[in-house]
NUKEVO-246166 format. One record per residue (C-alpha): residue in three letters; z negated, y negated, x negated. Coordinates in nm, 2 decimals, padded with zeros to 4 digits. Last residue first. Example, Ala and Ser with C-alpha at 12.3 -4.5 7.8 and 13.67 -1.06 7.14 Angstrom:
REM residues 2
<atom resn="SER" c3="-00.71" c2="00.11" c1="-01.37"/>
<atom resn="ALA" c3="-00.78" c2="00.45" c1="-01.23"/>
END
This chain:
REM residues 92
<atom resn="UNK" c3="-14.50" c2="-03.90" c1="-02.64"/>
<atom resn="UNK" c3="-14.32" c2="-04.21" c1="-02.78"/>
<atom resn="UNK" c3="-13.98" c2="-04.22" c1="-02.93"/>
<atom resn="UNK" c3="-13.83" c2="-04.48" c1="-03.16"/>
<atom resn="UNK" c3="-13.45" c2="-04.48" c1="-03.19"/>
<atom resn="UNK" c3="-13.20" c2="-04.47" c1="-03.47"/>
<atom resn="UNK" c3="-12.83" c2="-04.47" c1="-03.49"/>
<atom resn="UNK" c3="-12.64" c2="-04.41" c1="-03.82"/>
<atom resn="UNK" c3="-12.34" c2="-04.57" c1="-03.96"/>
<atom resn="UNK" c3="-12.24" c2="-04.45" c1="-04.31"/>
<atom resn="UNK" c3="-12.28" c2="-04.65" c1="-04.63"/>
<atom resn="UNK" c3="-12.47" c2="-04.37" c1="-04.80"/>
<atom resn="UNK" c3="-12.49" c2="-04.07" c1="-04.57"/>
<atom resn="UNK" c3="-12.25" c2="-03.78" c1="-04.66"/>
<atom resn="UNK" c3="-12.13" c2="-03.89" c1="-05.00"/>
<atom resn="UNK" c3="-12.49" c2="-03.98" c1="-05.12"/>
<atom resn="UNK" c3="-12.63" c2="-03.66" c1="-04.97"/>
<atom resn="UNK" c3="-12.37" c2="-03.45" c1="-05.15"/>
<atom resn="UNK" c3="-12.43" c2="-03.64" c1="-05.48"/>
<atom resn="UNK" c3="-12.81" c2="-03.58" c1="-05.45"/>
<atom resn="UNK" c3="-12.75" c2="-03.21" c1="-05.35"/>
<atom resn="UNK" c3="-12.55" c2="-03.10" c1="-05.65"/>
<atom resn="UNK" c3="-12.86" c2="-03.01" c1="-05.86"/>
<atom resn="UNK" c3="-12.99" c2="-02.78" c1="-05.59"/>
<atom resn="UNK" c3="-13.20" c2="-02.53" c1="-05.79"/>
<atom resn="UNK" c3="-13.44" c2="-02.81" c1="-05.87"/>
<atom resn="UNK" c3="-13.57" c2="-02.81" c1="-05.52"/>
<atom resn="UNK" c3="-13.74" c2="-03.16" c1="-05.50"/>
<atom resn="UNK" c3="-13.42" c2="-03.29" c1="-05.33"/>
<atom resn="UNK" c3="-13.49" c2="-03.06" c1="-05.03"/>
<atom resn="UNK" c3="-13.83" c2="-03.21" c1="-04.98"/>
<atom resn="UNK" c3="-13.70" c2="-03.56" c1="-05.03"/>
<atom resn="UNK" c3="-13.43" c2="-03.53" c1="-04.77"/>
<atom resn="UNK" c3="-13.53" c2="-03.83" c1="-04.55"/>
<atom resn="UNK" c3="-13.63" c2="-04.03" c1="-04.86"/>
<atom resn="UNK" c3="-13.30" c2="-03.96" c1="-05.03"/>
<atom resn="UNK" c3="-13.11" c2="-04.06" c1="-04.72"/>
<atom resn="UNK" c3="-13.30" c2="-04.39" c1="-04.71"/>
<atom resn="UNK" c3="-13.24" c2="-04.45" c1="-05.09"/>
<atom resn="UNK" c3="-12.87" c2="-04.43" c1="-05.05"/>
<atom resn="UNK" c3="-12.86" c2="-04.69" c1="-04.77"/>
<atom resn="UNK" c3="-12.77" c2="-04.59" c1="-04.42"/>
<atom resn="UNK" c3="-12.58" c2="-04.85" c1="-04.21"/>
<atom resn="UNK" c3="-12.77" c2="-04.94" c1="-03.91"/>
<atom resn="UNK" c3="-12.77" c2="-04.91" c1="-03.53"/>
<atom resn="UNK" c3="-13.09" c2="-04.97" c1="-03.33"/>
<atom resn="UNK" c3="-13.24" c2="-04.82" c1="-03.02"/>
<atom resn="UNK" c3="-13.59" c2="-04.94" c1="-02.92"/>
<atom resn="UNK" c3="-13.70" c2="-04.67" c1="-02.68"/>
<atom resn="UNK" c3="-13.70" c2="-04.29" c1="-02.62"/>
<atom resn="UNK" c3="-13.97" c2="-04.15" c1="-02.39"/>
<atom resn="UNK" c3="-14.01" c2="-03.78" c1="-02.46"/>
<atom resn="UNK" c3="-14.01" c2="-03.57" c1="-02.14"/>
<atom resn="UNK" c3="-13.76" c2="-03.29" c1="-02.25"/>
<atom resn="UNK" c3="-13.48" c2="-03.48" c1="-02.07"/>
<atom resn="UNK" c3="-13.54" c2="-03.77" c1="-02.30"/>
<atom resn="UNK" c3="-13.45" c2="-03.55" c1="-02.60"/>
<atom resn="UNK" c3="-13.14" c2="-03.42" c1="-02.43"/>
<atom resn="UNK" c3="-13.04" c2="-03.78" c1="-02.35"/>
<atom resn="UNK" c3="-13.09" c2="-03.89" c1="-02.71"/>
<atom resn="UNK" c3="-12.84" c2="-03.62" c1="-02.82"/>
<atom resn="UNK" c3="-12.59" c2="-03.71" c1="-02.54"/>
<atom resn="UNK" c3="-12.61" c2="-04.09" c1="-02.61"/>
<atom resn="UNK" c3="-12.56" c2="-04.03" c1="-02.98"/>
<atom resn="UNK" c3="-12.27" c2="-03.79" c1="-02.95"/>
<atom resn="UNK" c3="-11.98" c2="-04.03" c1="-03.01"/>
<atom resn="UNK" c3="-11.83" c2="-03.81" c1="-03.28"/>
<atom resn="UNK" c3="-11.87" c2="-04.07" c1="-03.55"/>
<atom resn="UNK" c3="-12.23" c2="-04.13" c1="-03.45"/>
<atom resn="UNK" c3="-12.31" c2="-03.76" c1="-03.45"/>
<atom resn="UNK" c3="-12.14" c2="-03.72" c1="-03.79"/>
<atom resn="UNK" c3="-12.34" c2="-04.02" c1="-03.93"/>
<atom resn="UNK" c3="-12.68" c2="-03.86" c1="-03.84"/>
<atom resn="UNK" c3="-12.87" c2="-03.95" c1="-03.53"/>
<atom resn="UNK" c3="-13.21" c2="-04.06" c1="-03.65"/>
<atom resn="UNK" c3="-13.52" c2="-04.02" c1="-03.43"/>
<atom resn="UNK" c3="-13.83" c2="-04.20" c1="-03.54"/>
<atom resn="UNK" c3="-14.17" c2="-04.08" c1="-03.43"/>
<atom resn="UNK" c3="-14.46" c2="-04.22" c1="-03.23"/>
<atom resn="UNK" c3="-14.77" c2="-04.07" c1="-03.08"/>
<atom resn="UNK" c3="-14.95" c2="-03.92" c1="-03.38"/>
<atom resn="UNK" c3="-14.77" c2="-04.18" c1="-03.58"/>
<atom resn="UNK" c3="-15.00" c2="-04.45" c1="-03.45"/>
<atom resn="UNK" c3="-14.83" c2="-04.76" c1="-03.58"/>
<atom resn="UNK" c3="-15.07" c2="-05.03" c1="-03.71"/>
<atom resn="UNK" c3="-14.88" c2="-05.09" c1="-04.03"/>
<atom resn="UNK" c3="-14.52" c2="-05.00" c1="-04.05"/>
<atom resn="UNK" c3="-14.42" c2="-04.85" c1="-04.38"/>
<atom resn="UNK" c3="-14.13" c2="-05.03" c1="-04.55"/>
<atom resn="UNK" c3="-13.78" c2="-04.93" c1="-04.48"/>
<atom resn="UNK" c3="-13.65" c2="-05.29" c1="-04.53"/>
<atom resn="UNK" c3="-13.58" c2="-05.36" c1="-04.17"/>
END
């Protein structure tokens, strides 16, 4: 996937759940997704990927807009870029 917007997806009913690199490294993905499922949210379409720098910046765009946090882009790059993440779609 290129990260492009998905046409025809009803985002009132669907969301993307990302398990961050630390959760993947600690083997917690199954547990985290299980807790979400236990709350009645159907979790489907699991995929593993390596996070690209731009993807982390998009996910944290609100925080990056805070000009008082000039160190944040480099922190996000170090924490996410090139790291394994696990993603799933969920439907409510």
